[in-house]
N, C-alpha and C positions, 0 to 999 in steps of 0.2 A: 277229224285230224287231231284234236286235242287228246283223244284216247291213246293214240299212238305215241304222242309226245310224252304223256304221263308214263306209259309203259317203258319208253326209252330211258327216262330219268330213273325209274325204279330199277331197271336192269343195271344201269350204270352204278347206282348206289349199292346194289347188291354185290357187284363185282368188286367195288372198292372196299366194302366191308370184308369180304373174303380175303382180299389182298392184305389189308391191314392186320387182320387176325392171323394169317399165315406168317407174316413178318414178325409179329409179336411172339408167336409160339417159337419161332426159330431163335429169336433173341433170348427168350427165357431159357431155352435149352442150353444156350451157350454160357449162362451164368448160374445155373443150378449148382449149389455146392456139392462136391463129390463127383461131378461129371468131369471127364477128361476133355479139356479144350485148350485153346491157345491163349486164353485170357487169364487163366489162373494156373498156378503151379499144381501139377498133379501130385496126389498123395502117394499111396502105395500101389496104385493101379497103373497099368500100361497106358502111356499117352501116345496116341497115334501121331500127333504133331511132332513130338520129340523124336519118335522113331523115324519119321519121314525126313526131318531135318538132319538127323545123324547119317542116314543113308545118302542124302544129297551131298553132305560135306565129304563123305568118304569117296564118292564118285568124282566130285569136282577136284579133290586133292589128287586123286590118281590120274585124272585126265590132264591136270595142269602140269604134271611132271613130264608128260609126253608131248607137250605143246610148246612151240616157240613162236616168237613174234618177229615178223619181217616188216620193214617199212620201205615203200617205194614212193619216189617222187613222180607224180603223173602230171603232165602238162597238156593243155588243150581242153580241159573240162570247163564248161561254162554254166552248168545247171544240174539240178537233181536227176534229170534224165541221163546225163553223162555219167553221173555217179552210179546209177543203176546199171548202165551198160558195162562199166568197168567192174563193178562188184559181181555181176553175172559171169563175166569172163574169168575173173579170179576164182570164184567159188566153184567153177566147173573144172578147175585144174586138180590133178591128183594130189592128195595130201592136204588140201586147204580145208579147214574146218569152218572158218568165218573170215569176213573182211569188212572193215569199216572204211568207207571212201568219202573224202571231202573235196568238193570242187573249190571251195573257198581256200582251203589250206594247200591244195594241190598234192595231197598225200593219200596213200592207201596203206592202212595198217592191217596186216594179214596174219591170222593165226594158222599155223601149219603144224602137222605132225612131224616130229623130229625125224630127219633123214628121208622123208617121203616127198618133199617138194624141192623143185629146182628153181632158183631165182631167174635163170635165163628163160625158162618156160613161162614163168609168171609175166616177165617183161614182154615176151613175145605175144602172150594172150592179150595184154593191154594194147599192144600195137595192132593186133588183128581187129580190134573194135574201133580203131581210128585215133588213138592217142599215143603220145610218146611217154616212155617211162624209163626211169633209171633207179639204181639202188640208192637208198638214203632218203 
């Protein structure tokens, strides 16, 4: 029995050494001078992190110009399950990109594409899952 126990400890030790070594190599690659990374400013070489951030900023700026925010007062919610049902109903509606629902505040903040969402349809969707809603 002790042979197997020793083998288990040796195997565990070997796995831990490999893990620590791998992590150390990854950390060293991130701080080697002249390498493009997010921790140091890039010199004259192309930085993948800067390029990715620039693309994300362009996309989010373009998207935010086409998105508006609507607020609905929702009554009857008592828990996170209620929030989930209301959020599911709202996000299933045409033109809705996202929704944050709070049973504590009794509100639903909905991001919609401009001109594609109808407030009455959103209110009706909330009523369909068993709650009452109004604008504001």
